[in-house]
Structure formats: structure tokens, C-alpha cells
N, C-alpha and C positions, 0 to 999 in steps of 0.2 A: 504493499499499500504506499509506503513511503516513496519508493522509486516511482510510482505512478505520479504522486503529488510532485515531487521534483521535476519530473520529465514534463508534466503540464505546465509548471511554471517556466521551465526553459523554453518550451514551444511558445508559450504566450509572449516572452520577452523577445524572442526572434521574430515571431509574427508582427509585432509592433515596430519592427525596424531597428531594434536594439541589438546590436552586436557585442555589447559589453554589459552583461548583467551584473558583473561584480561592481562597476562603477556606479550603477543605479542603486545597488544594495548599499553602498557607502554613503551616497547622497541621502538614501531613506534613513540610515542610522543618524546622520548629522541632522536632519530634520526632526527625528525623534527625540534627539539630545536637547535641541533648542526648545521643542515643546515640553520637555520635561523640565527644563530650567525655567520656562515661563511659569509652569504650575508650582515649582518650588518658590520663585519669587513671589507670585500671588500669595501662597501660603504665609510666607515670611512677613509680607506686609500685613495680613490679617492678624497674625499672632501679634506683631509689634503694636498695631492699632487696637487690639483688644476685641476685635471683631470675631476671632476664631473661638468657638466654644467647643469643649470636649463634653461629649455625653459619657459620663462616667459609667452609668449603669449599662449602657451598650457595650463599652470597652471592658468592663469587668466580666460580663457574659461571654464575650468573645475570648478573653483570656481563659476563663474557666473551661469553655468547650475545647480550647486547644490543649489544655492539660489533662482533659479526660480521655 
């Protein structure tokens, strides 16, 4: 199944006129990093301004679920 997915991705890349799938993968990674940093910056601003609130009940439930 994995090989089918990989070959489908390669076929799609070449059908779209892309002869360098690795180059596009690198661009995609860079764009993802930029998006992640944007999210981080937004969270930082929210925390610093006091807008970000932690739901302690939900957090404690998730921690307890992970420990079980």
C-alpha cells in the first residue's frame, strides 16, 4: 500500500510538469515551518497579553487519560 501511495504521488508530480519533486517538498517544508512560526507568534502574543486561557479541567482529564 505504501508503494502505491508513493508511486501515485510521483505520478501526480510529474503529470503536473514537475520534474523535481524534492525541490517542491523542500518548499512545502519551508512553508509549513513559516505557518508553524506564525502560530507560535500568535500564541506568544496571546499569552503575553493575558488573552490565552488554559482550561485546567480539560487539561487534567487529558493528562489522566494519557497516564491510564
